[in-house]
LOPA-878942 format. One record per residue: residue number from 1; residue in one letter; x negated, z negated, y negated of N, C-alpha, C in turn. Coordinates in Angstrom, 1 decimal, m for minus. Atoms other than C-alpha are relative to their C-alpha. Layout:
BEGIN
[zafi NUM; 'A'; [X; Z; Y]; [X; Z; Y]; [X; Z; Y]]
...
END
This chain:
BEGIN
[zafi 1; 'M'; [m1.3; m0.1; 1.3]; [0.5; 0.2; m0.1]; [m1.6; m0.4; m1.2]]
[zafi 2; 'G'; [1.0; 0.3; 0.9]; [m3.0; m1.0; m2.4]; [m0.3; 1.6; m0.5]]
[zafi 3; 'T'; [0.6; m1.4; m0.2]; [m4.4; 2.8; m2.2]; [0.9; 0.8; 0.3]]
[zafi 4; 'N'; [m0.8; m0.9; m0.2]; [m1.8; 4.7; m1.4]; [1.2; 0.0; m1.1]]
[zafi 5; 'F'; [m1.1; m0.3; 1.0]; [0.9; 3.9; m3.7]; [m0.7; m0.9; m1.4]]
[zafi 6; 'I'; [0.3; 1.0; 1.4]; [m0.3; 0.8; m6.4]; [m1.4; 0.7; m0.8]]
[zafi 7; 'G'; [1.0; m0.4; 0.2]; [m3.5; 2.5; m6.6]; [0.5; 1.4; m1.1]]
[zafi 8; 'A'; [m0.6; m1.0; 1.0]; [m1.8; 5.9; m7.8]; [1.0; m0.3; m0.8]]
[zafi 9; 'Y'; [m0.8; 0.6; 0.7]; [0.3; 4.1; m9.6]; [m0.2; m0.4; m1.2]]
[zafi 10; 'N'; [0.8; 0.5; 1.6]; [m1.9; 2.6; m12.3]; [m0.8; 1.2; m0.1]]
[zafi 11; 'I'; [0.9; m1.2; 0.2]; [m4.0; 5.6; m12.0]; [0.8; 1.2; m1.0]]
[zafi 12; 'T'; [m1.1; m0.7; 0.6]; [m1.2; 7.6; m13.0]; [0.3; m0.6; m1.2]]
[zafi 13; 'N'; [m0.6; 0.9; 1.3]; [0.3; 5.5; m15.7]; [m1.7; m0.1; m1.1]]
[zafi 14; 'A'; [0.7; m0.5; 0.3]; [m3.2; 5.5; m16.9]; [m0.1; 1.0; m0.6]]
[zafi 15; 'F'; [0.3; m1.4; 0.8]; [m3.9; 8.8; m17.7]; [1.1; 0.3; m0.6]]
[zafi 16; 'A'; [m0.5; m0.8; 1.1]; [m0.9; 9.4; m19.5]; [0.2; m0.9; m1.1]]
[zafi 17; 'N'; [0.3; 0.6; 1.1]; [m1.7; 6.5; m21.6]; [m1.0; 0.6; m0.8]]
[zafi 18; 'Y'; [1.5; m0.5; 0.8]; [m5.0; 8.2; m22.1]; [0.5; 1.7; m0.6]]
[zafi 19; 'I'; [0.0; m1.3; 0.9]; [m3.0; 11.7; m22.9]; [0.5; m0.3; m1.6]]
[zafi 20; 'R'; [m0.3; 0.5; 1.1]; [m0.6; 9.5; m25.4]; [m0.9; m0.2; m0.9]]
[zafi 21; 'E'; [1.4; 0.7; 1.7]; [m3.6; 7.4; m27.6]; [m0.3; 1.4; m0.4]]
[zafi 22; 'N'; [1.2; m1.2; 1.2]; [m5.4; 10.8; m28.0]; [0.8; 0.9; m0.2]]
[zafi 23; 'K'; [m0.5; m1.6; 0.5]; [m2.5; 13.1; m28.7]; [m0.1; 1.0; 0.7]]
[zafi 24; 'F'; [0.4; m1.3; m0.1]; [m3.1; 16.3; m27.0]; [0.7; 0.4; 0.1]]
[zafi 25; 'S'; [m1.0; m1.3; m0.5]; [m1.6; 19.1; m26.9]; [0.5; 0.5; 1.2]]
[zafi 26; 'N'; [m0.2; m0.9; m1.3]; [m1.7; 20.6; m23.5]; [0.9; m1.0; 0.8]]
[zafi 27; 'I'; [m0.6; 1.0; m1.2]; [0.1; 19.1; m20.7]; [m0.9; m0.2; 0.9]]
[zafi 28; 'G'; [1.2; 0.8; m0.7]; [m1.7; 17.2; m18.4]; [0.8; 0.3; 1.6]]
[zafi 29; 'A'; [0.0; m0.7; m1.7]; [m1.5; 18.2; m14.1]; [0.0; m1.3; 0.6]]
[zafi 30; 'I'; [0.4; 1.2; m1.0]; [m1.3; 15.1; m11.8]; [0.3; 0.4; 1.6]]
[zafi 31; 'I'; [m0.8; m0.3; m1.4]; [m0.8; 15.8; m8.1]; [m0.4; m1.0; 0.9]]
[zafi 32; 'E'; [0.4; 0.6; m1.2]; [m0.2; 13.5; m5.6]; [0.0; 0.4; 1.2]]
[zafi 33; 'I'; [0.6; m0.1; m1.2]; [m1.3; 13.6; m2.0]; [0.7; m0.8; 0.8]]
[zafi 34; 'G'; [m1.0; 0.5; m0.8]; [1.9; 12.8; 0.1]; [m0.3; 0.3; 1.8]]
[zafi 35; 'S'; [0.1; m0.2; m1.4]; [2.7; 13.0; 3.9]; [1.1; 0.2; 0.4]]
[zafi 36; 'T'; [m1.4; m0.7; m0.3]; [5.1; 14.1; 6.1]; [0.6; m1.6; 0.7]]
[zafi 37; 'S'; [m0.3; 1.1; m0.3]; [4.8; 10.7; 7.8]; [0.7; m1.4; m1.1]]
[zafi 38; 'A'; [m1.0; 0.2; 0.7]; [6.6; 9.6; 4.7]; [1.8; 0.1; 0.6]]
[zafi 39; 'W'; [m1.7; m0.7; m0.3]; [9.7; 11.5; 6.4]; [0.2; m0.3; 1.5]]
[zafi 40; 'H'; [m0.3; 0.2; m1.9]; [9.2; 10.6; 10.2]; [m1.3; m0.9; 0.2]]
[zafi 41; 'G'; [0.6; 0.9; m0.4]; [6.9; 7.5; 10.7]; [m0.2; m0.1; 1.1]]
[zafi 42; 'Q'; [0.6; m0.1; m1.5]; [5.0; 7.2; 13.8]; [0.1; m1.7; 0.2]]
[zafi 43; 'T'; [0.7; 1.1; m0.3]; [4.7; 4.0; 15.7]; [m0.8; m0.6; m0.1]]
[zafi 44; 'G'; [0.8; 0.8; 0.3]; [2.1; 1.9; 14.8]; [m0.2; 0.9; m1.4]]
[zafi 45; 'S'; [0.1; m0.3; 1.3]; [1.9; 3.6; 11.1]; [0.6; m0.3; m0.9]]
[zafi 46; 'E'; [m0.9; 0.3; 0.9]; [4.6; 1.9; 9.9]; [m0.2; m0.2; m1.4]]
[zafi 47; 'I'; [0.6; 0.3; 1.4]; [2.6; 0.4; 6.7]; [m0.1; 1.4; m0.7]]
[zafi 48; 'Y'; [0.4; m1.5; 0.6]; [1.0; 4.2; 6.3]; [1.5; 0.7; m0.7]]
[zafi 49; 'A'; [m0.9; m0.6; 0.0]; [4.3; 5.9; 6.4]; [1.3; m0.7; m1.4]]
[zafi 50; 'A'; [m0.8; 0.7; 1.1]; [6.1; 3.2; 3.9]; [m1.1; 0.5; m1.3]]
[zafi 51; 'S'; [0.8; m0.2; 1.0]; [3.4; 3.5; 1.4]; [m0.6; 1.2; m0.7]]
[zafi 52; 'K'; [0.0; m1.2; 0.4]; [3.5; 7.1; 1.3]; [1.3; 0.7; m0.4]]
[zafi 53; 'S'; [m1.4; 0.5; 0.5]; [7.3; 6.8; 1.0]; [0.3; m0.2; m1.6]]
[zafi 54; 'A'; [m0.1; 0.7; 1.7]; [6.9; 4.7; m1.9]; [m0.4; 1.2; m0.5]]
[zafi 55; 'L'; [0.7; m0.9; 1.1]; [4.5; 7.0; m3.4]; [0.7; 1.4; m0.4]]
[zafi 56; 'Q'; [m0.9; m1.0; 0.0]; [6.6; 10.2; m3.0]; [1.0; m0.4; m0.9]]
[zafi 57; 'R'; [m0.8; 0.7; 0.7]; [9.4; 8.4; m4.7]; [m0.1; m0.4; m1.3]]
[zafi 58; 'M'; [0.7; 0.1; 0.9]; [7.5; 7.1; m7.3]; [m0.3; 0.7; m0.6]]
[zafi 59; 'A'; [0.7; m1.2; 0.2]; [5.7; 10.5; m7.8]; [1.7; 0.5; m1.2]]
[zafi 60; 'S'; [m1.1; m0.9; 0.6]; [9.5; 11.7; m8.6]; [0.8; m0.2; m1.1]]
[zafi 61; 'V'; [0.3; 0.5; 1.2]; [10.0; 9.2; m11.0]; [m0.2; 0.1; m1.3]]
[zafi 62; 'Q'; [0.9; 0.1; 0.9]; [7.5; 9.4; m12.6]; [0.0; 1.3; m0.4]]
[zafi 63; 'A'; [m0.4; m1.3; 0.1]; [7.8; 13.0; m12.9]; [0.9; 0.6; m1.1]]
[zafi 64; 'A'; [m1.1; m0.5; 1.2]; [10.7; 13.2; m14.9]; [0.1; m0.7; m1.1]]
[zafi 65; 'K'; [0.3; 0.4; 1.5]; [9.8; 10.7; m17.1]; [m0.8; 0.4; m0.9]]
[zafi 66; 'F'; [1.1; m0.7; 1.1]; [6.7; 12.3; m18.2]; [0.3; 1.3; m0.3]]
[zafi 67; 'A'; [m0.7; m1.3; 0.5]; [8.2; 15.5; m18.3]; [0.2; 0.2; m1.5]]
[zafi 68; 'K'; [m0.9; 0.4; 1.2]; [10.6; 14.4; m20.8]; [m0.7; m0.2; m1.6]]
[zafi 69; 'E'; [0.5; 0.4; 1.2]; [7.9; 12.8; m23.2]; [m1.4; 1.4; 0.1]]
[zafi 70; 'K'; [0.5; m1.2; 0.1]; [6.1; 16.5; m23.0]; [m1.4; m0.4; 0.4]]
[zafi 71; 'L'; [0.9; 0.4; m0.1]; [2.9; 14.7; m21.2]; [m0.5; 0.7; 1.3]]
[zafi 72; 'I'; [0.5; m0.5; m1.2]; [2.3; 15.5; m17.5]; [1.3; 0.9; 0.6]]
[zafi 73; 'H'; [m1.0; m0.4; m1.2]; [4.0; 17.9; m14.9]; [m0.9; m0.2; 1.4]]
[zafi 74; 'L'; [1.1; 0.7; m1.0]; [3.1; 15.7; m11.9]; [1.2; 0.4; 1.6]]
[zafi 75; 'N'; [m0.3; m0.2; m1.4]; [4.2; 17.1; m8.5]; [m1.1; m0.6; 1.2]]
[zafi 76; 'T'; [1.1; 0.9; m1.1]; [2.9; 16.0; m4.7]; [0.2; 1.4; 1.0]]
[zafi 77; 'I'; [0.9; m0.9; m1.3]; [1.1; 17.8; m1.8]; [1.0; m0.6; 1.0]]
[zafi 78; 'V'; [m0.3; 0.9; m1.4]; [3.0; 16.4; 1.3]; [m0.6; 0.8; 1.2]]
[zafi 79; 'C'; [0.5; m0.7; m0.9]; [0.8; 17.3; 4.0]; [0.2; m0.8; 1.5]]
[zafi 80; 'G'; [m0.1; 0.3; m1.0]; [0.8; 17.3; 7.8]; [m1.1; m0.6; 0.5]]
[zafi 81; 'S'; [1.3; 0.2; m0.7]; [m1.8; 16.5; 10.0]; [m1.0; 1.0; m0.3]]
[zafi 82; 'I'; [1.3; m0.7; 0.1]; [m5.4; 17.9; 8.9]; [m1.1; m0.9; 0.8]]
[zafi 83; 'P'; [1.1; m0.1; m1.4]; [m8.5; 18.2; 11.3]; [m1.1; m1.1; m0.7]]
[zafi 84; 'T'; [0.7; 0.5; 1.1]; [m10.1; 15.3; 8.9]; [m1.3; m0.8; 1.5]]
[zafi 85; 'E'; [0.8; 0.3; m0.9]; [m13.1; 13.4; 10.9]; [0.7; m1.4; 0.9]]
[zafi 86; 'L'; [m0.2; 0.8; m0.3]; [m11.0; 10.2; 11.7]; [1.0; 0.4; 1.4]]
[zafi 87; 'L'; [m1.2; m0.7; m1.0]; [m8.4; 12.8; 13.8]; [m0.7; 0.7; 0.9]]
[zafi 88; 'M'; [0.9; m0.6; m0.6]; [m11.1; 14.5; 15.0]; [m0.6; m0.9; 1.4]]
[zafi 89; 'Q'; [0.4; 0.6; m1.1]; [m12.1; 11.5; 17.1]; [0.7; m0.2; 1.4]]
[zafi 90; 'A'; [m1.1; 0.2; m1.4]; [m8.9; 11.7; 19.6]; [0.4; 1.6; 0.1]]
[zafi 91; 'P'; [m0.4; m1.1; m0.7]; [m9.1; 15.3; 20.7]; [1.2; 0.4; 0.7]]
[zafi 92; 'S'; [m1.3; 0.0; m0.6]; [m6.0; 14.8; 22.9]; [1.3; 0.2; m1.3]]
[zafi 93; 'G'; [m0.8; 0.5; 1.1]; [m4.4; 13.7; 19.8]; [0.5; 1.5; m0.8]]
[zafi 94; 'I'; [0.1; m1.1; 1.3]; [m5.1; 16.9; 17.7]; [0.3; 1.6; 0.6]]
[zafi 95; 'E'; [m0.5; m1.2; m0.8]; [m4.1; 19.4; 21.0]; [1.7; m0.2; 0.4]]
[zafi 96; 'K'; [m1.3; 0.3; 0.0]; [m0.9; 17.6; 20.8]; [0.9; 0.1; m1.6]]
[zafi 97; 'L'; [m0.4; m0.3; 1.3]; [m0.4; 17.9; 17.0]; [0.3; 1.6; m0.2]]
[zafi 98; 'T'; [0.5; m1.4; 0.0]; [m1.6; 21.5; 17.5]; [1.2; 1.0; 0.6]]
[zafi 99; 'N'; [m1.0; m1.0; m1.2]; [1.2; 22.6; 20.3]; [1.5; m0.6; m0.5]]
[zafi 100; 'Q'; [m1.2; 0.2; 0.6]; [3.9; 20.7; 18.0]; [0.1; 0.5; m1.4]]
[zafi 101; 'T'; [0.4; m0.5; 1.3]; [3.1; 22.6; 15.2]; [0.1; 2.0; 0.3]]
[zafi 102; 'P'; [m0.1; m1.7; m0.6]; [4.8; 26.1; 14.8]; [m0.8; 1.7; 0.0]]
[zafi 103; 'T'; [1.2; m0.8; 0.2]; [2.0; 28.0; 13.7]; [m0.8; m0.5; 0.5]]
[zafi 104; 'G'; [0.7; m0.1; m1.5]; [m0.1; 26.7; 16.5]; [m1.2; m0.7; m0.7]]
[zafi 105; 'R'; [1.3; 0.8; 0.7]; [m2.8; 25.0; 13.9]; [0.0; m0.9; m1.1]]
[zafi 106; 'L'; [m0.1; 0.5; 0.8]; [m3.3; 22.3; 11.7]; [m0.2; 0.5; m1.2]]
[zafi 107; 'T'; [0.5; 0.0; 0.8]; [m3.6; 22.3; 8.2]; [m1.4; 0.1; m0.5]]
[zafi 108; 'T'; [1.2; 0.0; 0.5]; [m6.7; 23.0; 6.4]; [m0.2; m1.0; m1.5]]
[zafi 109; 'P'; [0.1; 0.3; 1.6]; [m8.2; 21.1; 3.1]; [0.1; 0.9; m0.8]]
[zafi 110; 'E'; [0.2; m1.3; 0.7]; [m9.0; 24.4; 1.9]; [1.4; m0.2; m0.7]]
[zafi 111; 'E'; [m1.4; m0.7; 0.2]; [m5.3; 25.1; 2.1]; [0.3; m0.9; m1.2]]
[zafi 112; 'V'; [m0.4; 1.1; 0.7]; [m4.3; 21.5; 0.6]; [m0.6; 0.5; m2.0]]
[zafi 113; 'G'; [0.6; m0.6; 0.9]; [m6.8; 22.8; m1.9]; [0.6; 1.1; m1.1]]
[zafi 114; 'E'; [m0.9; m1.1; 0.1]; [m5.1; 26.1; m2.8]; [1.0; m0.6; m1.0]]
[zafi 115; 'I'; [m1.2; 0.3; 0.6]; [m2.0; 24.4; m3.7]; [m0.1; m0.9; m1.1]]
[zafi 116; 'A'; [1.0; 1.0; 1.1]; [m3.8; 21.7; m6.1]; [m0.3; 0.9; m0.9]]
[zafi 117; 'Y'; [0.9; m0.9; 0.6]; [m5.4; 24.5; m7.9]; [1.3; 0.9; m0.8]]
[zafi 118; 'F'; [m1.3; m0.8; 0.8]; [m2.3; 26.8; m8.2]; [0.8; m1.4; m1.0]]
[zafi 119; 'L'; [m0.7; 1.0; 0.7]; [m0.8; 23.6; m9.8]; [m0.3; m0.6; m1.1]]
[zafi 120; 'I'; [0.6; 0.3; 1.3]; [m3.1; 22.4; m11.8]; [0.2; 1.5; m1.2]]
[zafi 121; 'K'; [0.2; m1.4; 0.4]; [m3.5; 26.1; m12.8]; [0.5; 0.8; m1.4]]
[zafi 122; 'N'; [m1.0; m0.4; 0.6]; [m0.5; 26.7; m14.0]; [0.9; m1.2; m0.3]]
[zafi 123; 'R'; [m1.0; 1.4; 0.4]; [0.8; 23.5; m15.4]; [1.0; 0.1; m0.8]]
[zafi 124; 'C'; [m1.3; m0.5; 0.8]; [3.1; 24.8; m17.9]; [0.8; 1.3; 0.7]]
[zafi 125; 'L'; [m0.9; m0.8; m0.7]; [4.8; 26.9; m15.3]; [1.2; m1.6; 0.0]]
[zafi 126; 'N'; [m0.5; 0.7; m0.3]; [8.2; 25.0; m14.8]; [0.2; m1.1; 1.1]]
[zafi 127; 'I'; [0.2; 0.5; m1.1]; [7.2; 23.1; m11.8]; [m0.3; m1.7; m0.2]]
[zafi 128; 'V'; [0.0; 1.7; 0.1]; [7.9; 19.4; m12.2]; [0.5; m1.0; 1.4]]
[zafi 129; 'G'; [m1.2; 0.8; m1.6]; [8.8; 16.6; m9.3]; [0.0; 0.8; 1.3]]
[zafi 130; 'A'; [m0.3; m0.7; m1.5]; [8.2; 19.3; m6.4]; [m0.3; m0.7; 1.1]]
[zafi 131; 'E'; [0.3; 0.5; m1.2]; [7.5; 17.8; m3.2]; [m0.5; 1.4; 1.0]]
[zafi 132; 'I'; [0.6; m1.5; m0.5]; [5.3; 21.1; m1.5]; [m0.6; m0.5; 1.1]]
[zafi 133; 'Q'; [0.5; 0.2; m1.4]; [5.1; 20.9; 2.1]; [m0.9; 0.6; 0.4]]
[zafi 134; 'I'; [1.2; m0.7; m1.1]; [2.0; 21.7; 4.3]; [m0.4; 0.0; 1.5]]
[zafi 135; 'D'; [0.3; 0.6; m1.7]; [2.5; 21.4; 7.9]; [0.2; 1.3; 1.2]]
[zafi 136; 'G'; [m0.3; m1.0; m1.4]; [2.9; 24.6; 9.9]; [1.1; m0.2; 0.4]]
[zafi 137; 'G'; [m1.5; 0.0; m0.4]; [6.5; 23.8; 10.1]; [0.3; m0.7; 0.7]]
[zafi 138; 'R'; [m0.5; 1.0; m0.9]; [5.6; 20.8; 12.1]; [1.5; m0.9; m0.2]]
[zafi 139; 'I'; [m1.0; 0.8; 0.4]; [8.3; 18.9; 10.7]; [1.0; 0.3; 0.1]]
[zafi 140; 'L'; [m0.8; m0.4; m0.6]; [10.5; 20.7; 11.9]; [1.0; 0.4; 1.4]]
[zafi 141; 'S'; [0.1; 0.4; m1.3]; [10.1; 20.4; 15.2]; [0.5; m1.2; 0.3]]
[zafi 142; 'L'; [m0.1; 1.5; m0.3]; [10.3; 17.0; 15.4]; [1.3; m0.4; 0.4]]
END
């Protein structure tokens, strides 16, 4: 909860205050990194799922608030499984996750980066409060 929710809350508000105090004319962008676990938490990861759910709900409320102030366009990238070091330690888990994913592969960090880049580069578009899911359609298969 400290990292996934409270930390994100604090840094997001600090950034908004910084923009307010310095009276920037350009709109800022914040990308929160959510998780499909917020929608379908698994046994053993209840706290993680709760923290990501809290983050995603907080982001939707803050997105509306900061957009009205014309400060920040805040959006969330909702990731499925990504082959991180931790996940790579359980090869049977990777195989199971891959088999449950309609595209037959896990999402790469580079793909998440492409979405983040698009949202930051195009922060003046009217994309506010979006939850962009990137999981190869796995959430649809559960």
